[in-house]
Each structure stands twice: as structure tokens, then as C-alpha cells.
N, C-alpha and C positions, 0 to 999 in steps of 0.2 A: 465744628469739625469740617475741614474742607472736603469738597466733593472729589471722589476719585474716578478716574476714567479707566476703561479696560484695555487701552491701547496696547501696552506691552504684552499683557496676558493673552489677549485675543490674537495678536500677530504671532505669538509663539505657538498657540494652539493650531492656528491655521497653517503655519509653516510645517508643523509636525505632520499634519494630514496630507498636505501637498507633497511633502517628501516621500510619504508612503505611496502616493499615487503616481510617482514618476514612472513614465513609460506607458501609462494608460492612453488610450486613443482619444483624440479630440479634446473636448472641454473637461473630460473626466480627470485630466491631469492639470488643468489650469484654473478652473472655477471651484471655489471652496465647497459650495453646496453639493455640486455634482461629484467632486472628489471624495467627500465624506461618504456619500452613498456607495460609491464604487469601492472604497476601502472596506466598508462594512460587508458588502456582498463578497468581496474577495476573501475576507476572513472566514465567512461562512463556507465558501467553496473549498477553502484550504482545510477547514475542519472536517468537512464531509469527505474530502479526498484522502485524508489520512486514514479514515476508516475503510474506504473503498479499496485502498492499496492492499490492506491485509486480506480482504476477500479475493482480490484479483490474484495475489501471489498464491494463495491456497488453491485456487482453481488451476493455476498453471502447474503447481506441483502435482496435483492429482492427475492432470492430463498427461504429464511426463511419465509418472509412475505407471499409469494405465497402459501407455504405449510400450513401455519397457517390459511390462509383465506379458503383454501380448506377443512381444518379440521373443521372449524366452519360451513361452508355450501358448500357441494360438487359442487353445481351448480354455485357458485360465483367464480370469478377469480381475479387475481392480478390487471389487467388493469382497470377493472370496479371498484374495490375497491379504487384504487388511484384516479380515476375520481370522485367517490362519496365523497371521503375525501375533494377534492378541492371544490366541490359544497357545501358541508356542512360547509365549512370554518374551517376545523380542520387542524391546522398547525403543525402536528407532522412529523418529518423527518424520513427517512427510517431506519436510525440507531436506533432510539428510538423505532420505531414500531417493529423492529427485536428483540430488547432486551425485549420488552414487551411480544412478542410471546413466547420467551424462558422462562423468569423468572416469569411473571405474566399473565398467559393465560386467566384468568377470566377478567382482565382489558382489554386485547386485544379483547375479545369477545364483551365487552361493546362498544369499539371504532368501531368495525365492525357494530354493531347494530345501533349506532348513525349515522354512515356514510350512511347506507342503508336507514335510514329515517323512 
């Protein structure tokens, strides 16, 4: 049985990694070994970033709601508002409340009044 070389397979594998590493700085986009490491790290950062994005948006929504609630009534705060929403059986999520606070503040005021009872 004749000996086989890895020429075609290896060049395809290297080409795939080097294409993924396009735009990276310095040798990270040119040398295979460095590019492979850079692509692996980039994948890890992307994975972590997808989880962090969810946390960051939730923080943003909470901050917006808190500011809007304080604008409606300076004595009222976010945690009491969310507790009153649950007690009043109003099932609007934080994302929607945040959008309401920005785009339709009058409707948001109504929700706050209903939650307060």
C-alpha cells in the first residue's frame, strides 16, 4: 500500500483557520500556529460575550425602569414597584416596561398607578 501524504488535507485545514483569523493583528492572521490560538481564544470570548450581553441588557432595563419610577413619584423605588406589580398580577417583563418608559411614558404612569393600587 502506498504512503499517503497530508498535503491537501493539511492545507485545507490551515486555510480554514487562516480565513477565520482574517483581520487579526500581526502574525495572528498570518502564521498558522498563532492564528489557531487566536481563533480559539476569540471563540471563547464570543461565547462569554453572548452570556454577558443578557446580563448587561437586564441591568440597563432595570436602570431605566428605576429612573422612570422615580420620575413618576420620587418617594417610590424600583424594588417596591416590582413587588407591587407581582401583587397586582401584572405580568409585564422588564424589557417591555423599559420600552414603555422610553416611548410611551403616559402608559407607563398608568401601569405604576395600577401597581400601587
